[in-house]
MDTraj code that builds the backbone (N, CA, C; nanometers):
import mdtraj as md
import numpy as np

residues = "MET ILE ARG TRP ASN ARG SER LEU PRO PHE ALA ARG PRO GLY ARG GLY ALA LEU LEU LYS ASP ILE LEU ILE GLY ALA VAL GLY GLY ALA LEU GLY THR PHE ALA MET ASN GLN ALA GLN ALA LEU MET ALA LYS LEU GLY GLU SER LYS GLN GLN ASP ALA SER PRO GLN GLN GLU PRO ALA THR GLU LYS ALA ALA ARG LYS LEU ALA GLU PRO VAL GLY VAL HIS LEU GLU GLY GLU GLN LYS LYS ARG ALA GLY ASN ALA VAL HIS TRP SER TYR GLY THR LEU TRP GLY ALA ILE HIS GLY ALA MET HIS GLU ARG VAL PRO LEU ALA GLY ARG LEU PHE GLY VAL GLY PHE GLY LEU GLY LEU PHE LEU PHE GLY ASP GLU LEU ALA VAL PRO VAL LEU GLY LEU ALA PRO PRO PRO ARG LYS VAL PRO VAL LYS THR HIS LEU SER ALA LEU ALA ALA HIS LEU VAL TYR GLY THR ALA ALA GLU GLY THR TYR ARG VAL VAL ARG ARG ALA LEU SER".split()
xyz = np.array([
    [-0.1699, 1.2515, 3.2700],
    [-0.2971, 1.2268, 3.2067],
    [-0.2837, 1.1068, 3.1127],
    [-0.3779, 1.0173, 3.1216],
    [-0.3772, 0.8972, 3.0365],
    [-0.4565, 0.9265, 2.9098],
    [-0.3961, 0.8943, 2.7954],
    [-0.4662, 0.9087, 2.6676],
    [-0.5010, 0.7699, 2.6170],
    [-0.6259, 0.7498, 2.5873],
    [-0.6719, 0.6209, 2.5387],
    [-0.6724, 0.6209, 2.3871],
    [-0.6180, 0.5150, 2.3318],
    [-0.6216, 0.4958, 2.1876],
    [-0.7540, 0.4300, 2.1540],
    [-0.8366, 0.4968, 2.0755],
    [-0.9697, 0.4457, 2.0443],
    [-0.9693, 0.3385, 1.9355],
    [-0.8598, 0.3233, 1.8631],
    [-0.8561, 0.2206, 1.7595],
    [-0.8191, 0.0858, 1.8205],
    [-0.8481, -0.0179, 1.7470],
    [-0.8138, -0.1518, 1.7933],
    [-0.6628, -0.1642, 1.8065],
    [-0.6133, -0.2415, 1.9022],
    [-0.4689, -0.2492, 1.9244],
    [-0.3926, -0.3110, 1.8070],
    [-0.4567, -0.3896, 1.7217],
    [-0.3862, -0.4534, 1.6114],
    [-0.4050, -0.3790, 1.4796],
    [-0.4869, -0.2746, 1.4792],
    [-0.5130, -0.2023, 1.3551],
    [-0.4780, -0.0554, 1.3713],
    [-0.4331, 0.0037, 1.2634],
    [-0.4060, 0.1471, 1.2633],
    [-0.4634, 0.2043, 1.1340],
    [-0.4895, 0.3324, 1.1334],
    [-0.5451, 0.3919, 1.0116],
    [-0.4521, 0.3693, 0.8929],
    [-0.5116, 0.3500, 0.7782],
    [-0.4339, 0.3225, 0.6573],
    [-0.3537, 0.4429, 0.6124],
    [-0.2341, 0.4170, 0.5625],
    [-0.1511, 0.5201, 0.5022],
    [-0.1489, 0.4921, 0.3533],
    [-0.1877, 0.5899, 0.2745],
    [-0.1900, 0.5695, 0.1302],
    [-0.3243, 0.5174, 0.0844],
    [-0.3392, 0.5130, -0.0426],
    [-0.4666, 0.4701, -0.1005],
    [-0.4825, 0.3194, -0.0908],
    [-0.5996, 0.2772, -0.0481],
    [-0.6293, 0.1354, -0.0343],
    [-0.6192, 0.0631, -0.1682],
    [-0.6746, 0.1223, -0.2731],
    [-0.6709, 0.0587, -0.4046],
    [-0.5267, 0.0379, -0.4520],
    [-0.4415, 0.1358, -0.4285],
    [-0.3005, 0.1236, -0.4663],
    [-0.2363, 0.0067, -0.3922],
    [-0.2635, -0.0041, -0.2643],
    [-0.2069, -0.1131, -0.1850],
    [-0.2589, -0.2491, -0.2311],
    [-0.3867, -0.2547, -0.2677],
    [-0.4440, -0.3805, -0.3172],
    [-0.3766, -0.4212, -0.4473],
    [-0.3589, -0.3248, -0.5387],
    [-0.2955, -0.3556, -0.6674],
    [-0.1497, -0.3962, -0.6508],
    [-0.0781, -0.3256, -0.5643],
    [0.0616, -0.3626, -0.5390],
    [0.0674, -0.5012, -0.4753],
    [-0.0234, -0.5288, -0.3836],
    [-0.0295, -0.6607, -0.3211],
    [-0.0601, -0.7695, -0.4222],
    [-0.1493, -0.7392, -0.5177],
    [-0.1823, -0.8372, -0.6213],
    [-0.0601, -0.8686, -0.7072],
    [0.0182, -0.7656, -0.7392],
    [0.1424, -0.7882, -0.8141],
    [0.2363, -0.8755, -0.7313],
    [0.2466, -0.8450, -0.6025],
    [0.3290, -0.9270, -0.5135],
    [0.2789, -1.0703, -0.5059],
    [0.1476, -1.0873, -0.5009],
    [0.0894, -1.2213, -0.4974],
    [0.1178, -1.2989, -0.6248],
    [0.1109, -1.2311, -0.7390],
    [0.1403, -1.2975, -0.8664],
    [0.2881, -1.3376, -0.8730],
    [0.3767, -1.2478, -0.8329],
    [0.5197, -1.2827, -0.8338],
    [0.5513, -1.3885, -0.7286],
    [0.4805, -1.3826, -0.6158],
    [0.4960, -1.4867, -0.5145],
    [0.4514, -1.6220, -0.5670],
    [0.3427, -1.6234, -0.6452],
    [0.2948, -1.7480, -0.7053],
    [0.3971, -1.8019, -0.8040],
    [0.4555, -1.7136, -0.8830],
    [0.5604, -1.7551, -0.9764],
    [0.6777, -1.8169, -0.9005],
    [0.7228, -1.7492, -0.7942],
    [0.8350, -1.8006, -0.7147],
    [0.7996, -1.9337, -0.6499],
    [0.6764, -1.9462, -0.6032],
    [0.6302, -2.0712, -0.5419],
    [0.6334, -2.1848, -0.6442],
    [0.5857, -2.1570, -0.7659],
    [0.5878, -2.2579, -0.8719],
    [0.7301, -2.3039, -0.9003],
    [0.8241, -2.2089, -0.9047],
    [0.9634, -2.2438, -0.9311],
    [1.0202, -2.3294, -0.8179],
    [0.9864, -2.2934, -0.6943],
    [1.0332, -2.3717, -0.5790],
    [0.9754, -2.5123, -0.5815],
    [0.8460, -2.5235, -0.6139],
    [0.7833, -2.6552, -0.6208],
    [0.8448, -2.7398, -0.7314],
    [0.8731, -2.6786, -0.8456],
    [0.9345, -2.7524, -0.9564],
    [1.0730, -2.8018, -0.9168],
    [1.1487, -2.7177, -0.8487],
    [1.2827, -2.7580, -0.8039],
    [1.2741, -2.8715, -0.7026],
    [1.1829, -2.8605, -0.6074],
    [1.1685, -2.9666, -0.5077],
    [1.1211, -3.0963, -0.5723],
    [1.0318, -3.0870, -0.6709],
    [0.9845, -3.2071, -0.7408],
    [1.0999, -3.2723, -0.8177],
    [1.1822, -3.1902, -0.8802],
    [1.2963, -3.2424, -0.9551],
    [1.3954, -3.3110, -0.8619],
    [1.4214, -3.2505, -0.7483],
    [1.5120, -3.3115, -0.6504],
    [1.4517, -3.4393, -0.5939],
    [1.3200, -3.4409, -0.5742],
    [1.2513, -3.5593, -0.5228],
    [1.2491, -3.6729, -0.6225],
    [1.2414, -3.6419, -0.7522],
    [1.2405, -3.7445, -0.8563],
    [1.3701, -3.8232, -0.8586],
    [1.4811, -3.7541, -0.8418],
    [1.6107, -3.8223, -0.8488],
    [1.6284, -3.9208, -0.7333],
    [1.5594, -3.8958, -0.6230],
    [1.5703, -3.9849, -0.5068],
    [1.4633, -4.0927, -0.5068],
    [1.3558, -4.0717, -0.5848],
    [1.2436, -4.1651, -0.5849],
    [1.2609, -4.2647, -0.7001],
    [1.2637, -4.3907, -0.6682],
    [1.2857, -4.4942, -0.7690],
    [1.1559, -4.5425, -0.8324],
    [1.0527, -4.5648, -0.7506],
    [0.9274, -4.6187, -0.8049],
    [0.8404, -4.5054, -0.8584],
    [0.7678, -4.5358, -0.9611],
    [0.6789, -4.4366, -1.0212],
    [0.5372, -4.4600, -0.9699],
    [0.5098, -4.4082, -0.8524],
    [0.3762, -4.4246, -0.7954],
    [0.2810, -4.3261, -0.8626],
    [0.1555, -4.3645, -0.8814],
    [0.0620, -4.2749, -0.9485],
    [0.0369, -4.1480, -0.8655],
    [0.0347, -4.0352, -0.9333],
    [0.0120, -3.9076, -0.8653],
    [-0.1374, -3.8853, -0.8462],
    [-0.1723, -3.8287, -0.7340],
    [-0.3111, -3.7957, -0.7060],
    [-0.3438, -3.6617, -0.7734],
    [-0.4696, -3.6392, -0.8046],
    [-0.5126, -3.5158, -0.8702],
    [-0.4788, -3.3954, -0.7820],
    [-0.4061, -3.2966, -0.8362],
    [-0.3729, -3.1775, -0.7565],
    [-0.4991, -3.1052, -0.7081],
    [-0.4888, -3.0447, -0.5914],
    [-0.6028, -2.9751, -0.5317],
    [-0.6544, -2.8631, -0.6213],
    [-0.5642, -2.7934, -0.6904],
    [-0.6082, -2.6840, -0.7767],
    [-0.6898, -2.7367, -0.8947],
    [-0.6500, -2.8517, -0.9500],
    [-0.7262, -2.9113, -1.0610],
    [-0.8602, -2.9648, -1.0118],
    [-0.8594, -3.0224, -0.8928],
    [-0.9851, -3.0716, -0.8353],
    [-1.0800, -2.9548, -0.8091],
    [-1.0255, -2.8415, -0.7591],
    [-1.1084, -2.7227, -0.7354],
    [-1.1649, -2.6698, -0.8666],
    [-1.0812, -2.6649, -0.9704],
    [-1.1275, -2.6173, -1.1006],
    [-1.2390, -2.7072, -1.1535],
    [-1.2207, -2.8374, -1.1399],
    [-1.3215, -2.9333, -1.1858],
    [-1.4525, -2.9135, -1.1092],
    [-1.4426, -2.8977, -0.9756],
    [-1.5633, -2.8800, -0.8945],
    [-1.6333, -2.7472, -0.9234],
    [-1.5570, -2.6451, -0.9597],
    [-1.6170, -2.5158, -0.9934],
    [-1.6842, -2.5200, -1.1307],
    [-1.6286, -2.5993, -1.2219],
    [-1.6804, -2.6051, -1.3584],
    [-1.8027, -2.6967, -1.3720],
    [-1.8089, -2.8031, -1.2933],
    [-1.9170, -2.9017, -1.3074],
    [-2.0578, -2.8431, -1.2934],
    [-2.0847, -2.7562, -1.1950],
    [-2.2219, -2.7045, -1.1820],
    [-2.2706, -2.6245, -1.3025],
    [-2.1782, -2.5705, -1.3823],
    [-2.2197, -2.4942, -1.5004],
    [-2.2131, -2.5795, -1.6272],
    [-2.1981, -2.7117, -1.6086],
    [-2.2031, -2.8047, -1.7203],
    [-2.0750, -2.8208, -1.7990],
    [-1.9624, -2.7758, -1.7437],
    [-1.8340, -2.7888, -1.8126],
    [-1.7595, -2.9077, -1.7522],
    [-1.7175, -2.9986, -1.8380],
    [-1.6420, -3.1157, -1.7944],
    [-1.4961, -3.0966, -1.8343],
    [-1.4090, -3.0853, -1.7336],
    [-1.2666, -3.0615, -1.7598],
    [-1.1896, -3.1928, -1.7584],
    [-1.1059, -3.2107, -1.8590],
    [-1.0184, -3.3284, -1.8659],
    [-0.8843, -3.2883, -1.9242],
    [-0.7844, -3.3675, -1.8937],
    [-0.6525, -3.3540, -1.9541],
    [-0.5913, -3.2159, -1.9434],
    [-0.5465, -3.1653, -2.0568],
    [-0.4767, -3.0365, -2.0610],
    [-0.5680, -2.9208, -2.0197],
    [-0.6958, -2.9317, -2.0539],
    [-0.7918, -2.8276, -2.0165],
    [-0.8039, -2.8197, -1.8633],
    [-0.8071, -2.9351, -1.7974],
    [-0.8151, -2.9372, -1.6507],
    [-0.6869, -2.8815, -1.5903],
    [-0.5741, -2.9136, -1.6516],
    [-0.4453, -2.8635, -1.6020],
    [-0.4398, -2.7099, -1.6127],
    [-0.4838, -2.6553, -1.7265],
    [-0.4852, -2.5089, -1.7433],
    [-0.5814, -2.4433, -1.6444],
    [-0.6972, -2.5038, -1.6240],
    [-0.7943, -2.4498, -1.5282],
    [-0.7386, -2.4559, -1.3861],
    [-0.6674, -2.5641, -1.3545],
    [-0.6026, -2.5744, -1.2237],
    [-0.4983, -2.4662, -1.2040],
    [-0.4220, -2.4376, -1.3096],
    [-0.3241, -2.3283, -1.3015],
    [-0.3931, -2.1945, -1.2812],
    [-0.5065, -2.1754, -1.3479],
    [-0.5821, -2.0507, -1.3302],
    [-0.6300, -2.0366, -1.1857],
    [-0.6750, -2.1460, -1.1264],
    [-0.7171, -2.1441, -0.9857],
    [-0.5977, -2.1081, -0.8968],
    [-0.4830, -2.1718, -0.9211],
    [-0.3625, -2.1481, -0.8410],
    [-0.3186, -2.0017, -0.8502],
    [-0.3100, -1.9491, -0.9724],
    [-0.2665, -1.8105, -0.9916],
    [-0.3688, -1.7121, -0.9348],
    [-0.4960, -1.7396, -0.9519],
    [-0.6002, -1.6509, -0.8978],
    [-0.5946, -1.6470, -0.7454],
    [-0.5796, -1.7643, -0.6863],
    [-0.5730, -1.7744, -0.5400],
    [-0.4510, -1.6989, -0.4864],
    [-0.3353, -1.7200, -0.5481],
    [-0.2133, -1.6513, -0.5044],
    [-0.2215, -1.5015, -0.5219],
    [-0.2783, -1.4578, -0.6342],
    [-0.2916, -1.3147, -0.6598],
    [-0.3929, -1.2520, -0.5644],
    [-0.5025, -1.3219, -0.5386],
    [-0.6041, -1.2723, -0.4455],
    [-0.5459, -1.2540, -0.3051],
    [-0.4731, -1.3547, -0.2572],
    [-0.4150, -1.3420, -0.1239],
    [-0.3093, -1.2325, -0.1189],
    [-0.2375, -1.2117, -0.2284],
    [-0.1435, -1.0999, -0.2346],
    [-0.2170, -0.9672, -0.2225],
    [-0.3316, -0.9550, -0.2901],
    [-0.4117, -0.8328, -0.2828],
    [-0.4625, -0.8096, -0.1408],
    [-0.5077, -0.9155, -0.0758],
    [-0.5542, -0.9043, 0.0633],
    [-0.4384, -0.8613, 0.1533],
    [-0.3232, -0.9224, 0.1318],
    [-0.2042, -0.8860, 0.2096],
    [-0.1688, -0.7390, 0.1864],
    [-0.1766, -0.6935, 0.0610],
    [-0.1481, -0.5539, 0.0306],
    [-0.2441, -0.4593, 0.1009],
    [-0.3721, -0.4960, 0.1031],
    [-0.4721, -0.4131, 0.1705],
    [-0.4453, -0.4044, 0.3207],
    [-0.3968, -0.5120, 0.3781],
    [-0.3728, -0.5165, 0.5226],
    [-0.2373, -0.4569, 0.5612],
    [-0.1433, -0.4573, 0.4700],
    [-0.0044, -0.4272, 0.5031],
    [0.0150, -0.2974, 0.5795],
    [-0.0432, -0.1908, 0.5322],
    [-0.0255, -0.0610, 0.5989],
    [-0.1284, -0.0360, 0.7084],
    [-0.2228, -0.1256, 0.7231],
    [-0.3319, -0.1050, 0.8170],
    [-0.3274, -0.1981, 0.9381],
    [-0.2625, -0.3098, 0.9239],
    [-0.2497, -0.4066, 1.0323],
    [-0.1004, -0.4298, 1.0551],
    [-0.0474, -0.3789, 1.1652],
    [0.0979, -0.3845, 1.1862],
    [0.1601, -0.5240, 1.1733],
    [0.0889, -0.6285, 1.2085],
    [0.1473, -0.7624, 1.2002],
    [0.1642, -0.8118, 1.0570],
    [0.0910, -0.7524, 0.9616],
    [0.0927, -0.8018, 0.8239],
    [0.2309, -0.7962, 0.7604],
    [0.3102, -0.6958, 0.7924],
    [0.4418, -0.6822, 0.7300],
    [0.5573, -0.7363, 0.8110],
    [0.5294, -0.7998, 0.9204],
    [0.6357, -0.8522, 1.0066],
    [0.6959, -0.9799, 0.9503],
    [0.8169, -1.0070, 0.9890],
    [0.8891, -1.1298, 0.9538],
    [0.9106, -1.1450, 0.8035],
    [0.9087, -1.0359, 0.7315],
    [0.9338, -1.0307, 0.5870],
    [0.8602, -1.1399, 0.5101],
    [0.7326, -1.1567, 0.5376],
    [0.6491, -1.2488, 0.4624],
    [0.6471, -1.3919, 0.5118],
    [0.7350, -1.4261, 0.6058],
    [0.7393, -1.5633, 0.6569],
    [0.6081, -1.5963, 0.7292],
    [0.5585, -1.5035, 0.8096],
    [0.4323, -1.5249, 0.8793],
    [0.3158, -1.5362, 0.7824],
    [0.3190, -1.4560, 0.6764],
    [0.2155, -1.4598, 0.5730],
    [0.2154, -1.5967, 0.5046],
    [0.3312, -1.6433, 0.4635],
    [0.3417, -1.7749, 0.3992],
    [0.3015, -1.8872, 0.4930],
    [0.3446, -1.8778, 0.6185],
    [0.3098, -1.9788, 0.7182],
    [0.1589, -1.9810, 0.7422],
    [0.0985, -1.8634, 0.7501],
    [-0.0464, -1.8561, 0.7694],
    [-0.1234, -1.9183, 0.6538],
    [-0.0791, -1.8920, 0.5308],
    [-0.1456, -1.9519, 0.4151],
    [-0.1269, -2.1030, 0.4126],
    [-0.0096, -2.1487, 0.4534],
    [0.0136, -2.2932, 0.4598],
    [-0.0797, -2.3569, 0.5617],
    [-0.0856, -2.3006, 0.6828],
    [-0.1685, -2.3592, 0.7886],
    [-0.3168, -2.3485, 0.7560],
    [-0.3606, -2.2294, 0.7129],
    [-0.5022, -2.2107, 0.6827],
    [-0.5417, -2.2825, 0.5537],
    [-0.4614, -2.2661, 0.4490],
    [-0.4960, -2.3232, 0.3189],
    [-0.4710, -2.4716, 0.3098],
    [-0.3424, -2.5096, 0.3113],
    [-0.3056, -2.6500, 0.2900],
    [-0.3502, -2.7432, 0.4022],
    [-0.3352, -2.6985, 0.5231],
    [-0.3602, -2.7869, 0.6360],
    [-0.5054, -2.7864, 0.6842],
    [-0.5802, -2.6802, 0.6549],
    [-0.7169, -2.6718, 0.7050],
    [-0.8208, -2.6663, 0.5920],
    [-0.8183, -2.5588, 0.5139],
    [-0.9242, -2.5369, 0.4154],
    [-0.9257, -2.6419, 0.3043],
    [-0.8091, -2.6759, 0.2486],
    [-0.8057, -2.7714, 0.1372],
    [-0.8633, -2.9074, 0.1783],
    [-0.8238, -2.9647, 0.2920],
    [-0.8863, -3.0917, 0.3326],
    [-1.0352, -3.0774, 0.3669],
    [-1.0728, -2.9679, 0.4340],
    [-1.2140, -2.9486, 0.4712],
    [-1.3018, -2.9383, 0.3467],
    [-1.2506, -2.8771, 0.2413],
    [-1.3259, -2.8639, 0.1162],
    [-1.3244, -2.9920, 0.0326],
    [-1.2554, -3.0935, 0.0814],
    [-1.2498, -3.2215, 0.0105],
    [-1.1574, -3.2205, -0.1104],
    [-1.0626, -3.1271, -0.1118],
    [-0.9701, -3.1164, -0.2241],
    [-0.8426, -3.1978, -0.2024],
    [-0.8236, -3.2448, -0.0815],
    [-0.7058, -3.3252, -0.0482],
    [-0.7401, -3.4109, 0.0730],
    [-0.6615, -3.5171, 0.0949],
    [-0.6856, -3.5990, 0.2141],
    [-0.6534, -3.5216, 0.3424],
    [-0.7002, -3.5701, 0.4564],
    [-0.6688, -3.5035, 0.5825],
    [-0.5168, -3.5010, 0.6049],
    [-0.4670, -3.3998, 0.6760],
    [-0.3225, -3.3871, 0.6970],
    [-0.2553, -3.5128, 0.7529],
    [-0.3238, -3.5881, 0.8370],
    [-0.2622, -3.7076, 0.8974],
    [-0.2370, -3.8178, 0.7936],
    [-0.3045, -3.8094, 0.6781],
    [-0.2867, -3.9102, 0.5738],
    [-0.1886, -3.8658, 0.4650],
    [-0.1249, -3.7517, 0.4869],
    [-0.0292, -3.6971, 0.3902],
    [0.1117, -3.7181, 0.4473],
    [0.2063, -3.7649, 0.3648],
    [0.3430, -3.7864, 0.4147],
    [0.4074, -3.6569, 0.4654],
    [0.4903, -3.6693, 0.5663],
    [0.5589, -3.5545, 0.6259],
    [0.6387, -3.4790, 0.5193],
    [0.7014, -3.5517, 0.4286],
    [0.7801, -3.4900, 0.3213],
    [0.6934, -3.3946, 0.2385],
    [0.5689, -3.4319, 0.2136],
    [0.4773, -3.3477, 0.1371],
    [0.4426, -3.2220, 0.2150],
    [0.4194, -3.2362, 0.3456],
    [0.3924, -3.1194, 0.4308],
    [0.5110, -3.0237, 0.4285],
    [0.6306, -3.0783, 0.4403],
    [0.7497, -2.9933, 0.4464],
    [0.7750, -2.9202, 0.3150],
    [0.7536, -2.9892, 0.2034],
    [0.7746, -2.9208, 0.0752],
    [0.6663, -2.8151, 0.0527],
    [0.5434, -2.8412, 0.0947],
    [0.4367, -2.7408, 0.0833],
    [0.4663, -2.6214, 0.1732],
    [0.5153, -2.6471, 0.2939],
    [0.5527, -2.5385, 0.3844],
    [0.6627, -2.4536, 0.3222],
    [0.7659, -2.5170, 0.2696],
    [0.8766, -2.4433, 0.2072],
    [0.8251, -2.3587, 0.0906],
    [0.7375, -2.4161, 0.0077],
    [0.6832, -2.3422, -0.1064],
    [0.6018, -2.2215, -0.0604],
    [0.5251, -2.2355, 0.0470],
    [0.4465, -2.1236, 0.0978],
    [0.5353, -2.0166, 0.1612],
    [0.6449, -2.0565, 0.2225],
    [0.7385, -1.9570, 0.2762],
    [0.8037, -1.8789, 0.1632],
    [0.8359, -1.9472, 0.0539],
    [0.8893, -1.8784, -0.0646],
    [0.7850, -1.7804, -0.1177],
    [0.6602, -1.8245, -0.1271],
    [0.5518, -1.7372, -0.1730],
    [0.5436, -1.6127, -0.0845],
    [0.5372, -1.6329, 0.0463],
    [0.5215, -1.5206, 0.1385],
    [0.6345, -1.4200, 0.1307],
    [0.7581, -1.4682, 0.1261],
    [0.8708, -1.3750, 0.1200],
    [0.8768, -1.3035, -0.0150],
    [0.8449, -1.3731, -0.1233],
    [0.8449, -1.3081, -0.2555],
    [0.7325, -1.2045, -0.2643],
    [0.6145, -1.2381, -0.2134],
    [0.5023, -1.1437, -0.2161],
    [0.5333, -1.0218, -0.1310],
    [0.5868, -1.0432, -0.0137],
    [0.6214, -0.9325, 0.0771],
    [0.7325, -0.8467, 0.0183],
    [0.8357, -0.9112, -0.0330],
    [0.9473, -0.8365, -0.0919],
    [0.9016, -0.7517, -0.2095],
    [0.8182, -0.8085, -0.2942],
    [0.7656, -0.7343, -0.4085],
    [0.6824, -0.6163, -0.3610],
    [0.5967, -0.6399, -0.2633],
    [0.5129, -0.5320, -0.2108],
    [0.6006, -0.4164, -0.1611],
    [0.7009, -0.4488, -0.0831],
    [0.7865, -0.3432, -0.0261],
    [0.8620, -0.2672, -0.1348],
    [0.9180, -0.3376, -0.2296],
    [0.9957, -0.2723, -0.3357],
    [0.9062, -0.1827, -0.4219],
    [0.7922, -0.2346, -0.4639],
    [0.7038, -0.1566, -0.5504],
    [0.6463, -0.0370, -0.4744],
    [0.6046, -0.0583, -0.3509],
    [0.5459, 0.0512, -0.2736],
    [0.6484, 0.1620, -0.2499],
    [0.7713, 0.1232, -0.2185],
    [0.8779, 0.2209, -0.1978],
    [0.9072, 0.2967, -0.3281],
    [0.9086, 0.2250, -0.4402],
    [0.9363, 0.2890, -0.5695],
    [0.8266, 0.3879, -0.6079],
    [0.7024, 0.3605, -0.5697],
    [0.5909, 0.4488, -0.6043],
    [0.5682, 0.5606, -0.5028],
    [0.6375, 0.5551, -0.3908],
    [0.6183, 0.6596, -0.2868],
    [0.7004, 0.7831, -0.3165],
])
top = md.Topology()
chain = top.add_chain()
for i, resn in enumerate(residues, 1):
    res = top.add_residue(resn, chain, resSeq=i)
    for name in ("N", "CA", "C"):
        top.add_atom(name, md.element.get_by_symbol(name[0]), res)
traj = md.Trajectory(xyz[None], top)
């Protein structure tokens, strides 16, 4: 006798409370963002020692997003205020995606595979390579140096593995 599984092949019923998984995922996303920041700082430091000319830096996408979000409500961000707002955008985005990952982790079997590498890769491809340029926060990928793509990819892989590792450790500790 053949038994048909009525659920979608990529989804299974959730185990545990959804809110708990979202909160654990958010913690993982925040720690993943911290790890990503550390990786980016290390890569920037290593890149500085090899780079001789001081070319002007373009406005970071997170600061540009913060500026674009603030302008419609009459707030003009400059200098340190823009930098802090950009950091808030970066941390909020990382924490939000961690929460989404946490919500999916026990419900979508692919979410926890590859110990976060797939998660980080997906955020790199969807975020850095697609959404950020489409939203006008960065130039198109073809106009960005390969070195920049590779360092962004590495940073997102660090984010994904740190977020996934945190999720697994915290969830196991609370079970």
